N, C-alpha and C positions, 0 to 999 in steps of 0.2 A: 433546522429543517429536517435533518435526518432523524432526529429523535421524534419529531412529530409524525413523520412517516411511519416509523417503527411502532408508534402508539396508535396508528390508524386515525390520526387527527388531521383536520384541515390545515394545510400549510400554504394556502393561496397567498396570504399577505406576505409571508416571509419570502416566498418564491418571487413575487412581484418586486420586492425590495432588492433582492439579489440581481434580478434582471436590470433594474434601474441602475444599480451600482456598476454593472458591466457596461451599460451604455455610456455612463459618465467616464469610466476608465478607457473605453475605446476612443472617445473623443479626446481625452488627454493624450493618449498615445499618438493619435493623428496630429494633434497640435505639436507635440514634441518632435515628430518626424518632419513636419513642415518647417520647423525652426532649424532643422539640420542636425539635431542631436541623434546620433545613431549608436552611441556607446551603450553596451548592455547594462542593465540595472542588476546589481549583485545584492542579494539579500541574505543575511545570515539566517540559517535555518533554526527555527525555534521548536522544531518537532521533537517531542519527547516520546520515545517508544513506550507503549503500554505494558509490555511484558519483556522479560529478558530473552535475548535470542537463544534459539535452541542450539545445543552443542552439536558439533559435527558428528555424524554417525560413524561408528567404528565398523569397518567391514569385517564380517565374520566369514571365515572360509567354510565352504560347504563340507559337511561330514561325508567321509567316504565309507561306503558299506563294505564289510568284509563278509566272506562266506561264513556260514555257521561252523563252529568248531565241532569236530567229530568227538563224540563221547566214547571214551575207552570202556569196553565192557570187560569186567573181570570175572 
């Protein structure tokens, strides 16, 4: 659906299907609660990051300005 939105395409069908799935899931959760099951559902994350994490930034001390050196005249 996100890809369709990014391509400025009609995603009505996909959005309706997602909403139907959410209604079904909500009903299943209510049924589970009515049966007395209150244990949390633990799911292993299958998320794969798209890019490597950025390395931590190294803090650089600000430079201190010195007064200009006097030029010796000979």
